C-alpha positions as CSV (number, residue, x, y, z in Angstrom):
1,M,-134.4,-140.8,-171.2
2,K,-132.7,-143.9,-169.7
3,H,-132.8,-144.0,-165.9
4,K,-130.1,-146.2,-164.3
5,L,-132.0,-148.4,-161.8
6,N,-130.5,-148.4,-157.9
7,W,-131.3,-151.2,-155.8
8,K,-131.0,-149.3,-152.6
9,R,-134.2,-147.4,-152.8
10,P,-136.4,-150.1,-153.6
11,L,-134.9,-152.0,-150.7
12,F,-135.0,-149.2,-148.2
13,Y,-138.9,-148.8,-149.2
14,L,-139.8,-152.4,-148.6
15,L,-137.6,-152.6,-145.3
16,L,-139.2,-149.5,-143.9
17,P,-142.5,-150.8,-142.7
18,I,-140.4,-153.5,-141.3
19,F,-138.4,-151.2,-139.2
20,F,-141.5,-149.3,-137.9
21,V,-142.9,-152.4,-136.6
22,M,-139.8,-153.3,-134.8
23,V,-139.6,-150.1,-133.2
24,F,-142.5,-150.3,-131.6
25,L,-143.0,-154.1,-130.5
26,G,-139.2,-154.5,-130.1
27,F,-136.3,-156.9,-131.3
28,P,-136.6,-159.6,-132.0
29,L,-140.6,-159.7,-133.1
30,P,-142.7,-161.4,-130.5
31,V,-144.0,-164.8,-132.0
32,A,-146.1,-167.5,-130.6
33,P,-144.1,-170.5,-129.7
34,P,-144.5,-173.5,-131.7
35,P,-147.1,-175.9,-130.7
36,A,-146.1,-178.7,-128.3
37,L,-145.4,-182.0,-130.2
38,K,-147.5,-185.2,-129.4
39,P,-145.5,-187.8,-127.2
40,A,-144.9,-191.0,-129.6
41,Q,-146.9,-193.9,-128.3
42,E,-145.0,-196.3,-126.1
43,Q,-144.0,-199.4,-127.4
44,T,-145.0,-202.6,-125.0
45,E,-143.1,-205.6,-124.4
46,M,-144.6,-208.9,-123.6
47,I,-143.7,-209.9,-120.0
48,K,-142.4,-213.6,-119.9
49,K,-144.1,-215.2,-116.8
50,K,-141.4,-216.8,-114.5
51,K,-141.5,-220.6,-113.9
52,R,-142.3,-221.1,-109.9
53,V,-139.5,-223.2,-108.4
54,R,-140.9,-226.2,-106.2
55,L,-138.9,-227.0,-103.3
56,T,-138.7,-230.2,-102.3
57,G,-138.1,-231.7,-99.1
58,R,-139.0,-231.1,-95.6
59,I,-138.1,-228.0,-93.8
60,P,-136.3,-228.7,-90.5
61,E,-138.3,-227.8,-87.4
62,D,-135.9,-225.5,-85.7
63,S,-135.3,-223.3,-88.3
64,T,-139.2,-222.2,-88.2
65,G,-138.0,-219.8,-85.2
66,E,-140.2,-221.0,-82.3
């Protein structure tokens, strides 16, 4: 007695529990969101000091505003 295997019946019985869960919980299934990613460490850049510009000469007296 050879039985012809049918793929539809096992597939139905495998998917039946999933369909029942979806009926009660809804579609799509509620799942937790993925965990937040940690931000990457910031790369620091060396800050170059600006050279001070020296002013030479006298400041005119009438430009002081007095």
